C-alpha positions as CSV (number, residue, x, y, z in Angstrom):
1,M,-0.4,-8.8,-14.2
2,T,0.0,-8.0,-10.5
3,S,-1.0,-10.2,-7.6
4,Q,-1.7,-7.2,-5.4
5,R,-5.3,-6.5,-4.2
6,K,-7.1,-3.6,-5.8
7,F,-9.1,-1.3,-3.4
8,G,-11.7,1.2,-4.5
9,P,-13.3,3.2,-5.8
10,K,-12.6,5.6,-3.0
11,Q,-15.5,7.3,-1.4
12,P,-15.5,11.1,-0.8
13,D,-15.2,10.6,3.0
14,H,-12.3,8.1,2.8
15,P,-9.5,9.2,5.2
16,S,-6.8,9.1,2.6
17,V,-8.6,11.4,0.1
18,G,-6.4,14.4,-0.3
19,Q,-3.3,12.7,1.0
20,E,-0.3,12.5,-1.4
21,C,0.5,9.2,-3.1
22,P,4.1,8.4,-2.3
23,A,4.8,7.0,-5.8
24,C,3.5,9.9,-8.0
25,H,2.9,12.7,-5.5
26,V,-0.6,13.3,-6.8
27,P,-3.2,13.4,-4.0
28,F,-5.7,10.6,-3.7
29,A,-9.1,11.6,-5.0
30,E,-12.7,10.3,-4.9
31,S,-13.2,7.3,-7.2
32,D,-9.4,6.4,-7.3
33,Y,-8.4,2.8,-7.1
34,T,-5.4,2.0,-4.9
35,T,-3.3,-0.9,-3.6
36,L,-0.9,-1.5,-0.7
37,V,2.8,-2.0,-1.2
38,V,4.4,-4.0,1.5
39,L,7.6,-2.4,2.8
40,G,8.6,-5.0,5.4
41,P,8.4,-5.6,9.2
42,G,9.5,-2.1,10.2
43,S,11.2,-1.7,13.6
44,D,9.1,-4.5,15.3
45,E,11.8,-6.9,16.5
46,E,9.3,-9.8,16.7
47,A,8.1,-9.2,13.1
48,Q,11.7,-9.0,12.0
49,Q,12.5,-12.4,13.6
50,R,9.4,-14.0,12.1
51,R,10.4,-12.6,8.6
52,D,13.9,-14.0,9.0
53,Q,12.4,-17.4,9.9
54,G,10.2,-17.4,6.9
55,R,7.1,-17.1,9.1
56,P,4.1,-14.8,8.6
57,Y,4.4,-11.4,10.2
58,N,2.6,-8.1,10.3
59,A,4.1,-5.8,7.8
60,V,4.3,-2.0,7.3
61,A,2.7,-1.0,4.0
62,S,2.1,2.1,2.0
63,E,-1.0,3.0,-0.1
64,I,-0.4,4.0,-3.7
65,H,-2.6,4.5,-6.8
66,W,-3.4,1.3,-8.6
67,D,-2.1,2.8,-11.8
68,C,1.2,3.6,-10.1
69,S,1.6,-0.1,-9.1
70,E,0.9,-1.2,-12.7
71,Q,3.7,1.1,-14.0
72,M,6.1,-0.5,-11.4
73,S,5.4,-4.1,-12.5
């Protein structure tokens, strides 16, 4: 069981419909469910410092299919 948030189903006009999922390389489609995978603070020095201090920070994330995230857990 994952603790990630499940988004969807995607509407036909969602901006990510047609973009490739970085996990499986299949484009997102209408009615897909997705989640966000947190990658870390990126190049933001303040966010890196906050992470290092164990404080909340704004993270860079990547959208993937919900089913892809379930296969990773």
